[in-house]
C-alpha positions in Angstrom: -18.4 -100.3 29.4 -17.8 -99.8 33.0 -16.3 -96.6 34.1 -12.7 -96.1 35.2 -12.4 -94.6 39.0 -9.8 -92.1 38.7 -9.4 -92.2 42.6 -9.4 -96.0 42.9 -7.1 -96.7 39.8 -9.4 -99.0 37.9 -8.1 -100.1 34.6 -11.6 -100.3 33.0 -11.9 -96.5 33.1 -13.5 -94.9 30.0 -14.0 -91.4 28.5 -17.0 -92.4 26.1 -19.9 -91.2 27.9 -18.4 -87.4 28.4 -20.6 -84.8 26.8 -19.5 -81.4 25.6 -20.6 -78.6 27.9 -20.4 -74.9 26.5 -20.6 -73.0 29.7 -17.3 -71.5 30.3 -17.8 -70.0 33.6 -18.6 -73.0 35.8 -17.1 -76.6 36.3 -19.0 -79.8 35.8 -18.3 -83.3 34.4 -18.0 -82.9 30.8 -15.5 -82.6 27.9 -14.2 -79.7 25.9 -12.6 -79.7 22.4 -9.4 -77.5 22.5 -9.5 -77.1 18.8 -6.0 -78.6 18.1 -5.3 -81.4 15.8 -2.7 -84.0 16.4 -0.5 -82.6 13.5 -0.1 -79.2 15.1 3.6 -78.1 15.9 4.7 -81.5 14.4 8.6 -80.7 15.1 7.9 -80.3 18.8 9.4 -83.0 21.2 8.5 -83.9 24.7 11.6 -81.5 25.8 9.5 -78.6 24.0 6.4 -79.8 26.0 8.1 -79.8 29.4 9.5 -76.3 28.6 6.1 -75.1 28.2 4.8 -76.8 31.4 7.9 -75.5 33.4 7.1 -72.0 32.1 3.4 -71.9 33.2 4.5 -73.5 36.6 7.2 -70.8 37.3 5.1 -67.8 35.8 2.3 -69.1 38.3 4.6 -69.1 41.3 6.0 -65.6 40.4 2.3 -64.2 39.9 0.9 -65.8 43.0 3.8 -64.8 45.3 4.5 -61.5 43.9 8.1 -62.5 43.5 10.8 -60.5 41.3 12.0 -63.0 38.8 15.4 -62.4 39.4 14.9 -63.6 43.1 13.2 -67.1 41.8 15.5 -69.8 43.0 15.1 -73.6 43.1 16.5 -76.0 45.8 17.4 -79.0 43.6 17.8 -82.7 45.2 18.2 -85.8 43.4 18.0 -88.7 46.1 17.0 -92.3 46.3 15.3 -92.3 42.8 13.3 -89.0 43.7 14.3 -85.8 41.8 12.7 -82.7 43.5 13.0 -78.9 42.8 11.5 -76.9 45.5 10.5 -73.2 45.0 10.8 -71.1 48.1 10.2 -67.7 49.2 13.7 -66.1 49.5 13.3 -64.5 52.9 11.1 -66.9 54.9 11.8 -70.2 53.2 8.2 -70.8 52.6 7.5 -73.5 50.0 5.7 -72.1 47.1 5.7 -75.0 44.8 7.6 -78.1 43.7 8.5 -80.3 40.7 8.9 -84.0 41.6 10.0 -86.9 39.4 9.5 -90.5 40.7 11.9 -92.9 39.0 10.1 -96.2 40.0 6.8 -95.0 38.6 8.0 -92.9 35.8 5.8 -90.0 36.4 6.5 -86.1 36.6 4.7 -83.8 38.8 4.6 -79.9 38.8 2.6 -78.3 41.6 2.2 -74.6 42.4 0.5 -73.7 45.7 -2.4 -71.3 46.0 -3.5 -71.4 42.2 -6.7 -72.0 40.4 -7.5 -73.0 36.9 -11.0 -72.0 35.3 -12.8 -73.6 32.4 -12.0 -70.5 30.2 -8.3 -71.5 30.4 -9.0 -74.4 27.9 -9.9 -71.7 25.1 -7.1 -71.5 22.6 -5.3 -68.1 23.0 -6.9 -67.4 26.5 -4.0 -66.2 28.9 -3.8 -64.1 32.0 -0.1 -63.1 31.2 -0.4 -61.0 27.7 0.7 -57.7 29.1 2.9 -59.0 32.0 6.3 -58.7 30.5 8.0 -60.2 33.5 6.2 -63.6 32.6 7.4 -65.9 30.0 4.1 -67.0 28.4 2.1 -64.6 26.2 0.4 -66.6 23.4 -2.1 -68.5 25.6 -1.7 -71.8 24.2 1.4 -73.0 26.3 -0.1 -75.7 28.5 -2.6 -76.8 25.8 0.2 -77.3 23.2 2.3 -79.1 25.7 -0.4 -81.5 26.5 -0.9 -82.1 22.9 2.8 -82.9 22.4 3.2 -85.3 25.5 -0.1 -87.0 24.5 1.2 -87.5 21.1 4.3 -89.2 22.1 2.4 -91.6 24.4 2.4 -89.8 27.8 -0.7 -89.4 29.8 -1.5 -85.8 31.0 -3.8 -84.8 33.8 -4.1 -81.5 35.7 -5.5 -81.6 39.3 -7.0 -78.1 40.1 -10.3 -76.6 41.5 -11.3 -79.9 43.0 -11.3 -81.5 39.5 -9.3 -83.8 37.3 -8.5 -82.3 33.8 -7.6 -85.1 31.7 -6.1 -84.7 28.1 -6.4 -87.2 25.4 -7.3 -87.3 21.6 -11.0 -88.0 20.6 -13.6 -87.1 17.8 -14.5 -89.0 15.0 -11.0 -89.9 14.0 -9.2 -89.6 17.3 -7.0 -86.8 16.0 -8.2 -83.8 17.9 -7.4 -83.0 21.6 -9.9 -82.9 24.0 -10.0 -82.2 27.9 -12.1 -84.3 30.2 -13.2 -82.8 33.4 -14.0 -85.2 36.3 -14.9 -84.1 39.8 -12.7 -85.4 42.5 -14.8 -87.5 44.9 -16.2 -85.5 47.8 -14.9 -88.1 50.5 -11.4 -87.7 49.2 -11.5 -84.1 49.3 -12.8 -84.0 52.9 -10.2 -86.6 54.1 -7.4 -84.3 52.4 -8.9 -81.3 54.0 -9.2 -82.6 57.5 -5.5 -83.7 57.4 -4.4 -80.4 56.2 -6.3 -78.5 59.0 -4.6 -80.7 61.6 -1.1 -80.1 60.4 -1.7 -76.4 59.9 -3.0 -76.0 63.4 0.1 -77.7 64.9 2.2 -75.3 62.9 3.6 -77.7 60.4 4.8 -76.2 57.1 3.7 -77.5 53.8 5.0 -80.5 52.4 5.5 -81.9 48.9 1.7 -82.6 48.5 -0.8 -80.7 46.6 -4.3 -79.6 48.2 -6.6 -80.2 45.0 -9.1 -77.5 46.1 -6.4 -74.8 46.3 -3.4 -75.8 44.3 -2.9 -76.6 40.5 -0.9 -79.8 39.9 0.2 -81.3 36.5 1.0 -85.0 36.2 2.7 -86.4 33.3 3.6 -90.3 32.4 2.0 -93.6 33.2 -1.0 -92.3 35.4 -4.0 -95.0 34.8 -2.1 -98.2 34.4 0.2 -99.8 31.8 -2.2 -99.8 29.0 -2.9 -96.2 29.1 0.6 -94.5 28.7 4.2 -95.0 28.8 6.7 -94.1 31.7 9.3 -91.3 31.8 12.8 -92.8 32.0 15.4 -90.9 34.0 17.7 -90.0 31.2 14.7 -88.6 29.3 13.8 -86.5 32.1 17.3 -85.1 32.9 17.5 -84.1 29.2 14.1 -82.3 29.8 15.5 -80.3 32.5 18.3 -78.7 30.5 15.7 -76.6 28.7 15.5 -74.4 32.0 18.3 -72.7 33.5 16.8 -72.9 36.9 16.9 -76.6 36.7 20.2 -76.7 34.9 22.1 -74.1 36.9 25.4 -72.8 35.9 28.2 -71.9 38.4 29.6 -68.6 37.0 26.9 -65.9 36.3 26.8 -62.1 36.4 23.1 -61.0 36.8 21.8 -57.7 35.5 18.5 -56.1 35.0 18.4 -57.0 31.6 19.6 -60.6 31.8 22.3 -62.8 32.9 25.6 -63.3 31.6 26.7 -66.9 31.9 30.7 -67.6 32.0 30.6 -71.2 32.3 32.3 -72.8 29.2 29.7 -75.7 29.1 26.8 -73.0 28.7 28.7 -71.3 25.8 26.3 -70.7 22.7 23.1 -71.3 24.7 20.6 -68.5 24.9 17.7 -68.6 27.3 14.7 -66.3 27.4 13.3 -65.7 31.0 15.0 -68.8 32.0 13.8 -70.9 29.0 16.3 -72.2 26.5 15.9 -71.1 22.9 16.4 -73.7 20.2 18.1 -71.1 17.8 19.3 -67.6 17.8 18.8 -65.0 15.3 22.4 -65.0 14.5 23.9 -67.9 12.4 27.2 -67.2 14.5 28.2 -69.3 17.4 27.9 -67.6 20.8 31.0 -67.5 22.9 29.1 -67.1 26.3 25.5 -68.1 27.5 23.0 -65.6 28.1 19.7 -65.7 29.9 17.5 -62.8 28.5 14.9 -61.0 30.7 13.4 -59.0 27.6 12.2 -60.1 24.3 9.6 -61.9 22.4 9.7 -65.3 20.8 8.2 -66.7 17.5 5.2 -68.8 17.6 7.5 -72.1 17.7 9.4 -70.6 20.7 12.7 -71.2 18.7 14.3 -67.8 18.7 13.5 -64.1 19.4 11.0 -62.7 16.9 13.1 -59.5 16.3 16.7 -60.0 15.3 17.8 -56.7 16.4 16.3 -57.0 19.8 18.7 -59.8 20.6 21.7 -57.6 19.8 20.2 -54.7 21.8 19.7 -56.9 24.9 23.2 -58.4 24.8 24.8 -55.0 24.5 22.8 -53.9 27.6 24.0 -56.9 29.5 27.6 -56.5 28.7 27.5 -52.6 29.6 26.9 -53.3 33.2 29.8 -55.7 34.0 32.2 -53.5 31.8 31.0 -50.2 33.6 31.6 -52.1 37.0 34.9 -53.2 35.9 34.4 -56.8 36.5 37.6 -58.6 36.0 38.0 -59.8 32.4 34.8 -58.3 31.2 36.3 -55.5 29.0 38.9 -58.1 27.7 36.4 -60.5 26.7 34.2 -58.1 25.0 36.8 -56.2 23.0 38.4 -59.6 21.9 34.9 -60.6 20.7 34.5 -57.1 18.7 37.9 -57.6 17.1 36.9 -61.0 15.9 33.4 -59.8 15.1 33.1 -62.4 12.1 33.3 -65.3 14.5 31.0 -64.6 17.5 27.3 -63.9 17.6 27.7 -62.1 21.1 28.7 -59.0 19.4 26.5 -59.5 16.1 25.4 -56.0 15.0 26.6 -54.4 18.2 28.0 -51.4 16.4 24.5 -49.7 16.5 23.9 -50.9 20.1 26.8 -50.1 22.1 26.4 -47.1 24.7 28.4 -44.2 25.3 29.8 -45.5 28.4 30.8 -49.0 26.8 32.5 -47.0 23.9 34.4 -44.9 26.5 35.6 -48.2 28.3 36.7 -49.7 25.1 38.6 -46.6 24.0 40.4 -46.3 27.3 41.0 -50.0 27.2 42.7 -49.8 23.7 44.8 -46.7 24.7 46.0 -48.5 27.9 46.8 -51.8 26.2 48.7 -50.1 23.5 50.4 -47.2 25.7 53.9 -46.6 24.8 53.2 -47.7 21.1 53.0 -45.4 18.1 49.8 -46.7 17.2 46.9 -44.8 15.4 43.5 -46.6 15.0 41.6 -45.9 11.9 38.5 -47.4 10.2 37.8 -49.4 7.1 36.7 -46.7 4.8 39.6 -45.4 2.7 41.9 -47.6 4.6 44.7 -47.7 2.0 44.9 -44.0 1.9 44.5 -43.6 5.8 47.4 -46.0 6.3 49.8 -44.0 3.9 48.8 -40.7 5.8 49.3 -42.2 9.0 52.9 -43.6 8.3 53.7 -40.5 6.3 52.2 -37.6 8.0 51.7 -38.7 11.5 54.7 -40.9 11.7 52.7 -43.6 13.6 51.8 -47.3 13.0 48.2 -47.7 11.5 45.9 -50.1 13.4 42.6 -50.8 11.6 39.5 -51.4 13.7 36.4 -53.2 12.6 33.3 -51.3 12.1 31.6 -52.6 15.3 34.4 -50.8 17.4 35.2 -47.8 15.1 31.6 -46.8 14.5 30.7 -46.3 18.2 34.0 -44.7 18.9 33.2 -42.2 16.0 29.4 -41.8 17.1 30.5 -40.5 20.4 33.6 -38.5 19.4 36.1 -40.6 21.1 38.4 -41.4 18.0 39.6 -39.0 15.3 40.0 -39.6 11.6 43.4 -39.1 10.1 42.3 -35.9 8.7 40.6 -34.8 12.0 43.9 -35.7 13.8 46.0 -33.7 11.5 43.6 -30.7 12.1 43.8 -31.2 15.6 47.5 -31.0 15.6 47.6 -28.1 13.5 44.8 -26.2 15.6 46.9 -26.7 18.7 50.2 -26.1 17.1 52.1 -23.2 18.4 52.4 -20.1 16.4 55.1 -20.1 13.7 58.5 -18.8 15.0 60.2 -18.7 11.5 62.3 -15.9 11.1 61.0 -13.0 8.8 62.8 -13.4 5.5 62.6 -12.0 2.0 61.1 -15.2 0.7 58.6 -15.7 3.6 57.4 -12.0 3.0 56.9 -12.7 -0.6 54.8 -15.9 0.3 52.6 -13.8 2.9 52.0 -11.1 0.5 51.2 -13.3 -2.7 48.8 -15.6 -0.3 47.0 -12.3 1.1 46.6 -10.7 -2.4 45.1 -14.0 -3.7 42.7 -14.3 -1.0 41.6 -10.7 -1.4 40.1 -11.2 -4.9 37.2 -13.2 -3.5 34.4 -12.1 -1.1 34.3 -15.4 0.5 38.2 -15.3 1.6 38.9 -11.5 1.6 37.9 -11.3 5.4 39.8 -14.2 6.6 42.4 -14.0 9.2 45.6 -15.7 8.3 47.7 -17.3 11.1 50.8 -19.4 10.3 51.2 -22.4 12.9 54.4 -24.3 13.5 54.4 -27.3 11.3 57.0 -29.4 13.2 54.2 -31.6 14.9 51.5 -31.2 12.1 51.7 -32.2 8.6 48.1 -30.6 7.6 48.5 -27.8 4.9 45.9 -25.7 6.3 42.8 -25.4 8.4 39.7 -23.2 8.1 38.2 -22.5 11.7 35.3 -20.1 11.2 37.1 -16.9 9.8 40.4 -17.9 10.6 42.8 -19.5 8.4 45.5 -21.4 10.0 48.5 -22.3 7.6 51.2 -24.6 8.3 54.5 -22.5 8.7 56.2 -24.9 6.2 54.9 -22.9 3.5 57.2 -19.9 4.6 60.3 -22.0 3.9 61.5 -22.6 0.4 62.8 -26.2 1.1 60.0 -27.3 3.4 57.4 -26.3 1.0 58.8 -28.1 -2.0 59.5 -31.3 0.0 56.4 -33.1 -1.2 55.8 -31.4 -4.6 59.5 -30.1 -6.0 59.4 -27.8 -9.1 62.3 -27.3 -11.3 63.8 -24.4 -9.1 63.6 -26.4 -6.1 65.4 -29.5 -7.7 68.2 -27.2 -9.1 68.5 -25.4 -5.7 69.1 -29.1 -4.0 71.4 -30.1 -6.5 73.5 -26.9 -6.5 72.9 -26.4 -2.8 71.4 -22.7 -3.5 69.8 -20.7 -0.9 66.5 -19.2 -2.5 65.9 -15.7 -1.1 63.1 -14.2 -3.5 59.7 -16.0 -3.9 59.0 -16.7 -7.4 57.2 -20.2 -7.1 53.6 -19.3 -8.0 52.6 -22.9 -7.7 52.9 -22.7 -3.9 50.2 -20.1 -3.7 48.0 -21.7 -6.3 48.0 -24.9 -4.3 47.3 -23.1 -1.2 44.3 -21.3 -2.7 42.9 -24.4 -4.1 42.9 -25.9 -0.7 41.3 -22.7 0.7 38.5 -23.1 -1.8 38.0 -26.7 -0.9 37.6 -26.0 2.7 35.2 -23.1 2.1 32.9 -25.3 -0.2 33.1 -28.1 2.4 32.3 -26.0 5.3 29.2 -24.6 3.5 28.4 -28.2 1.9 28.0 -26.7 -1.6 28.2 -28.8 -4.9 26.8 -26.2 -7.4 28.1 -26.5 -10.9 27.9 -22.8 -11.2 30.0 -22.4 -8.1 32.5 -24.8 -9.6 32.7 -22.8 -12.7 33.3 -19.6 -10.9 36.1 -21.1 -9.0 37.6 -22.3 -11.9 37.7 -19.0 -13.4 39.0 -17.6 -10.2 41.7 -20.0 -10.2 42.8 -18.8 -13.8 42.5 -15.1 -12.8 44.6 -15.6 -9.7 47.3 -17.6 -11.7 47.6 -15.0 -14.1 47.9 -12.1 -11.5 50.6 -14.1 -9.7 52.7 -14.4 -12.8 52.4 -10.8 -13.7 53.1 -9.5 -10.1 56.5 -7.7 -9.9 59.3 -9.3 -8.2 62.7 -8.0 -6.7 61.4 -4.4 -6.4 64.4 -2.1 -5.7 64.9 1.6 -5.1 68.3 3.4 -5.4 69.5 7.0 -5.7 69.6 8.3 -9.4 72.5 10.1 -10.8 71.1 13.5 -10.4 70.2 15.6 -7.4 66.8 14.6 -5.8 66.3 11.6 -8.2 65.2 7.9 -7.3 65.5 4.8 -9.8 63.0 2.2 -9.2 63.5 -1.2 -10.8 61.9 -4.7 -10.6 61.8 -7.9 -12.4 58.9 -9.6 -14.5 59.6 -12.6 -16.5 56.1 -12.9 -17.9 56.0 -9.4 -19.7 59.3 -10.1 -21.4 58.1 -13.5 -22.6 55.1 -12.0 -24.1 56.9 -9.2 -25.7 59.5 -11.6 -27.4 56.9 -14.3 -28.4 53.8 -12.4 -29.3 55.0 -8.8 -29.6 52.7 -7.6 -26.8 53.9 -4.9 -24.5 52.1 -5.1 -21.0 51.9 -1.7 -19.1 53.0 -1.1 -15.5 51.9 1.5 -13.0 54.6 2.6 -10.6 53.6 5.0 -7.8 56.3 6.5 -5.6 54.5 7.1 -2.3 55.8 9.4 0.5 56.3 7.6 3.7 55.0 10.7 5.9 51.7 10.7 4.1 51.1 7.3 2.7 52.9 4.7 4.9 49.5 2.6 5.0 49.9 2.3 1.3 52.7 -0.6 1.6 49.7 -2.8 2.7 47.8 -2.3 -0.4 47.5 -5.8 -2.0 45.6 -5.3 -5.3 45.3 -2.3 -7.6 42.1 -0.3 -8.4 39.1 -2.4 -9.8 37.8 0.2 -12.3 40.9 0.2 -14.7 40.5 -0.4 -18.2 44.1 -1.2 -19.7 43.4 0.0 -23.1 42.6 3.6 -22.1 45.8 4.0 -20.1 48.5 6.0 -21.7 52.3 5.9 -21.1 54.0 8.6 -19.2 56.4 11.0 -20.6 59.7 12.1 -18.8 57.7 13.9 -16.1 55.7 11.6 -13.7 52.0 12.1 -13.3 50.3 12.9 -10.1 48.2 10.2 -8.2 44.6 11.3 -8.0 44.1 9.7 -4.7 47.2 10.8 -2.7 49.3 13.4 -4.9 52.2 11.3 -5.0 54.2 11.1 -8.3 53.4 8.0 -10.5 54.4 6.7 -13.9 52.9 4.3 -16.4 55.7 2.4 -18.3 56.2 -0.7 -20.2 56.4 -3.5 -17.8 59.3 -5.3 -19.8 61.4 -2.0 -19.3 61.6 -2.9 -15.5 62.7 0.6 -14.4 61.3 4.0 -13.9 63.2 7.1 -12.9 61.7 9.9 -10.6 63.4 13.2 -10.3 62.9 16.6 -8.5 62.0 14.7 -5.4 61.2 16.4 -2.1 63.1 15.9 1.3 61.2 12.8 2.4 61.2 9.0 2.4 59.7 7.3 -0.6 58.6 3.7 -1.4 57.4 2.4 -4.8 54.1 0.4 -5.2 54.0 -1.4 -8.8 51.4 -3.4 -10.5 49.9 -4.1 -13.8 47.4 -1.5 -15.2 44.6 -4.1 -15.4 41.8 -4.3 -12.9 42.7 -5.8 -9.5 46.5 -6.5 -10.3 48.5 -7.6 -7.6 51.2 -5.3 -6.1 54.5 -6.4 -5.8 56.3 -6.4 -2.3 57.6 -3.0 -1.8 61.3 -2.4 -0.5 62.4 -0.3 2.4 61.6 3.5 1.9 64.6 5.8 0.5 65.3 9.4 0.9 66.7 10.9 -2.4 70.2 12.6 -2.1 70.5 16.5 -2.1 73.7 18.6 -2.1 74.3 21.9 -0.6 77.2 24.0 -1.6 79.3 26.1 1.1 82.2 28.5 0.7 85.0 28.0 3.1 86.9 31.0 4.7 90.0 29.4 5.6 92.6 27.1 4.2 93.0 24.9 7.5 91.4 22.1 6.2 93.3 21.8 2.9 95.9 19.0 3.0 99.4 20.2 2.7 100.5 17.2 0.9 98.5 18.3 -2.2 100.7 20.3 -4.6 100.1 24.1 -5.7 99.4 23.1 -9.3 96.7 20.6 -8.2 95.1 23.1 -5.8 95.2 25.7 -8.8 93.4 23.3 -11.1 90.9 22.2 -8.3 89.8 25.8 -7.8 87.9 25.5 -11.0 86.7 21.8 -10.6 85.9 21.3 -7.1 83.5 22.6 -4.6 82.8 21.6 -0.9 79.2 20.5 -0.1 77.3 19.2 3.1 75.9 15.7 2.4 72.8 14.1 3.9 74.7 13.0 7.1 76.1 16.5 7.6 79.8 15.8 6.8 81.7 18.2 4.4 82.7 16.6 1.0 84.5 17.7 -2.1 82.9 16.9 -5.5 84.3 16.6 -9.0 82.8 17.9 -12.2 80.1 15.8 -13.9 81.6 13.2 -16.3 84.9 13.1 -14.5 85.4 10.9 -11.3 88.3 11.2 -8.9 88.7 9.0 -5.8 88.8 11.2 -2.9 91.7 9.3 -1.3 93.4 8.2 -4.5 97.1 8.7 -4.8 97.9 11.1 -7.7 101.4 10.1 -7.8 100.4 6.4 -9.4 101.3 6.1 -13.0 98.3 5.5 -15.3 99.1 1.8 -16.4 99.5 0.8 -12.7 96.3 2.7 -11.8 94.2 1.0 -14.5 95.5 -2.6 -13.4 94.8 -1.7 -9.7 91.2 -0.7 -10.4 90.6 -3.7 -12.7 92.1 -6.3 -10.4 90.5 -5.2 -7.0 86.8 -3.9 -8.2 83.9 -6.0 -9.6 81.3 -4.6 -11.8 79.0 -4.1 -8.9 81.6 -2.5 -6.7 82.3 0.0 -9.5 78.6 0.9 -9.8 78.6 1.4 -6.0 81.6 3.9 -6.2 79.3 6.8 -6.5 78.1 6.4 -2.9 80.6 4.1 -1.1 83.8 6.0 -2.3 82.2 9.4 -2.3 82.7 10.0 -5.9 81.5 13.4 -6.7 80.5 15.1 -10.0 80.0 18.4 -11.6 79.4 19.5 -15.1 82.4 20.5 -17.3 80.7 23.8 -17.9 80.8 24.5 -14.1 84.6 23.6 -14.2 85.4 26.0 -16.8 83.2 28.8 -15.7 84.8 30.0 -12.5 82.4 32.8 -12.1 79.5 30.4 -11.7 77.5 31.2 -8.7 76.7 27.6 -8.2 80.4 26.8 -7.7 81.6 30.0 -5.9 85.0 31.5 -6.0 87.6 30.9 -3.4 88.5 34.0 -1.4 91.7 36.1 -2.3 93.4 34.8 1.0 94.0 31.5 -0.9 96.4 33.0 -3.5 99.4 32.1 -1.7 98.1 28.5 -1.3 97.5 28.4 -5.1 101.3 29.2 -5.7 102.3 26.4 -3.2 100.0 23.9 -4.8 101.3 24.1 -8.3 101.2 20.6 -10.1 103.2 19.8 -13.4 101.1 20.0 -16.5 102.0 16.3 -17.3 100.3 15.0 -14.2 97.2 17.1 -14.6 97.0 15.3 -18.0 97.4 12.1 -16.8 94.5 12.7 -14.2 92.2 13.6 -16.9 93.0 10.4 -18.7 92.4 8.3 -15.7 89.1 10.0 -15.2 88.0 9.3 -18.9 89.2 5.6 -18.6 87.1 5.2 -15.5 84.0 6.5 -17.2 84.5 4.1 -20.1 84.6 1.3 -17.4 81.5 2.3 -15.8 79.8 2.3 -19.1 81.2 -1.1 -19.9 80.0 -2.5 -16.7 76.5 -1.2 -17.4 76.4 -3.0 -20.7 77.4 -6.4 -19.1 74.6 -6.0 -16.5 72.3 -5.3 -19.4 73.5 -8.3 -21.2 73.3 -10.4 -18.2 69.7 -9.5 -17.5 69.0 -10.7 -21.1 70.9 -14.0 -20.6 68.6 -14.6 -17.5 65.5 -14.0 -19.5 66.6 -16.4 -22.1 67.6 -19.2 -19.2 64.2 -18.7 -17.8 62.7 -19.3 -21.3 64.8 -22.3 -21.7 63.9 -23.6 -18.2 60.3 -23.5 -19.0 60.8 -25.3 -22.1 63.0 -27.8 -20.4 60.3 -28.5 -17.9 58.0 -29.3 -20.8 60.2 -31.5 -22.4 60.9 -33.6 -19.1 57.2 -33.9 -18.6 57.0 -35.2 -22.2 59.7 -37.7 -21.4 58.0 -38.9 -18.3 54.7 -39.5 -20.2 56.8 -41.4 -22.7 58.7 -43.4 -20.0 55.3 -44.4 -18.4 54.1 -45.5 -21.9 57.1 -47.7 -22.5 56.7 -49.2 -19.0 52.8 -50.1 -19.9 54.0 -51.5 -23.0 56.7 -53.6 -21.4 54.4 -54.9 -18.9 52.0 -55.9 -21.5 54.7 -57.8 -23.4 55.7 -59.5 -20.1 52.2 -60.6 -19.7 51.9 -62.1 -23.3 55.3 -63.6 -22.9 54.2 -65.4 -19.7 50.9 -66.7 -21.4 52.9 -67.8 -24.5 55.2 -69.8 -22.3 52.2 -71.4 -20.5 50.8 -72.3 -23.7 53.9 -73.8 -25.0 54.3 -75.7 -21.8 50.7 -77.3 -22.3 51.6 -78.1 -25.9 54.7 -79.9 -25.0 52.9 -81.9 -22.3 50.2 -83.0 -24.4 52.7 -84.0 -27.3 54.8 -86.0 -24.5 51.6 -87.8 -23.4 50.5 -88.5 -27.0 53.8 -90.2 -27.8 53.8 -92.3 -24.5 50.3 -93.5 -25.4 51.3 -94.1 -29.1 54.3 -96.3 -27.9 52.2 -98.6 -25.5 49.1 -98.9 -27.9 48.5 -102.0 -29.9 49.5 -102.1 -33.6 46.0 -101.8 -34.9 45.3 -98.8 -32.7 48.5 -97.2 -34.1 46.9 -97.0 -37.3 44.2 -94.7 -35.7 47.1 -92.8 -34.1 48.5 -92.0 -37.5 45.0 -90.8 -38.8 44.8 -88.7 -35.4 48.2 -87.2 -36.3 47.1 -86.3 -39.6 44.0 -84.8 -38.3 45.9 -82.7 -35.9 47.4 -80.7 -38.7 44.0 -80.2 -40.4 43.0 -76.6 -40.9 40.0 -77.2 -38.5 42.2 -76.9 -35.5 43.3 -73.5 -34.0 46.1 -71.7 -35.9 47.2 -69.9 -32.7 50.8 -70.6 -31.9 52.9 -70.1 -28.8 55.3 -67.4 -29.1 57.8 -65.7 -26.9 57.6 -61.9 -26.5 60.6 -60.0 -27.6 61.6 -58.3 -24.2 65.1 -57.3 -25.4 
């Protein structure tokens, strides 16, 4: 068979006489198998083949001219049936290569200047771009596979390079393997082209759209050897091919970065390119709102998508970071909108782990600025329901939930706070509490400090009360400082969220509670402190939990037995002090179980033991069973020498006599180890009387009769009280008002006392009205040295101050009656205390009954809900049955006579025992 002259275009050309040549270092007329069968990459189309040819053409120009990929630009023209794309150097405009499609011939040519092609390039896997990340090809099979695909679809493929023709066609025994046939270009043709090129170069003409086969590489595709050798490329086919390259199908709105290009043209939405070449698919199944040309990444073997799905998300996040940071108009808006609708857009798929600190900060600032003036609080999706309630109730704001792709980066870079962190922030930055010190707040502080002192983890904490007006957090533990919301110092505020029986009664009756008695407040605070401590130390030990539970029980018991309402007053005798307190628990245990708890009362001197006021718990080495009750005389405290007594706690009182001239305050606690001291009252100095003997009668009122003066000479003495004033004193057991009118008859005087004085005022007459007492023995014994006799110069006054005997007897009756009134009032007070204790027991029983009623109500509600559900189900079953019956009747009426007999049998069968016996029923909701 005659050979085809490639240069002349002879149609009788044949490749049958080509022989295989194994030398890969030199070129000669031969053929070489590429080791690729016709069935390789069966899904590839001519568009995929063109993509590979374009990729190699572009990479060769970039590599040969040392051009940056971002500076690679094409000048595209489509005129007079000829489409050209010229690659020129950006600064000089020098032509570096071109692509030309000639519509009349149906051929495509890709040429890059100053390139060579070696025999080794035909080996599968051979490539010079493997470690060059700025180039698109890396697999070493691009142009070989492209030639295979084009040949499989009937297009002729020929390279012209290194003074040879490189023709690709199928061969072998079955014509199903791709071969490359190398044919030298005729020497005559080469010399002619070289001469023409030298003339133009010498004349300074620039390069034209013509290849120099000895120094350039050209790829030609289409009908190259005549009609019988291949098919032509139609214009529409070619225009569809160029869409695989962004350099040939150029968008109008782009933002270029070192990581890739953001394509903002709507027509390029959902298109992703890698180094300028369109990827068939993406790693995400979601649609892309924008287009992208990625400068980094590796594709799979079929060039369909990135081989690493996470790599795509990382590159996209880097691309968006730059326009957002440079505040390109609309960039942050578009990005946040896509993040808020993450489920729809692949642009932000898996972005939560790739967003940088700069982008996260811009997102946060955008959200704050967009929603400025609105009481919004952003939160995540974890525990969303609980967060929503806290935001509305505690922060008084509107909750806005953010998707994880926004919330997680904001949290990772500490830009947004959780609800709990915001509450901590508000409490930490809140001013110190300015609540006025009250008896109630003092009780709360003391009980809390006593509770914290029993555990080594909490005994060194510094307690700071913060204003709770802007913070709803109960407490915050910062290092060794415990910051507590000031609301706990106020009775109503501390019971707002968790009311107890006392708080509900106080609210109903509009009562003001002065004395702290709500132990549950301290128990709740102590629980919160333990939670904070364990959270700080990240401890989940079962042994520690058991220890904490035991500690809670001990604290609760100590709080219940802590003395309350400790008071101190003057006793009836000289140098005597009466200490009293309240303790409901001891009375309850005594009445229910006949147990008598012991209480230690120490009366400290202010001058030597003032710091004892701040003691919170008693000694740790006490054994309650070994401690004996005190007698009438007090014991001496072994530490400070102050008097103390051990009494039954239910007695709620202790009397100390023969006290010195000093201020005293009591410290009271149970006798068990580490019992809590009650809040001590203000120190008090006992009363001491001093007798004086006047030497003149100038101070005696002339209005008192002589008889009265004669009587008083045996029953009165003058003394100097603690303030230095001179007073007169009556005998013990008899009381006289110093300014009382002695002319008032007995009945009128009784009525006056009863109508004008209450029981508390009667008890206070000893001090407020200066009631003075002396023993009857002193009244009868005028020679007593303690009273002293009036001088003889008073004899004349005795005569002038005589009083009728009847009035003297009346005065004694009044005195005896007044004593009886006082005793009656004392009895009423004791009865009142017993009544109070009984009421407290009833209140506890009532609280238990109320809780039982609540449980019963909830059970009834659950039962009612179940009955309603059963009723609705029964109604549905009944409706279904009626519908079936109605349809059966209609069918029976319209059926033929013969079939009605069958209906009768069906009706009889419907009542047979084989059918379900469950009947619809209505629930009794009455």
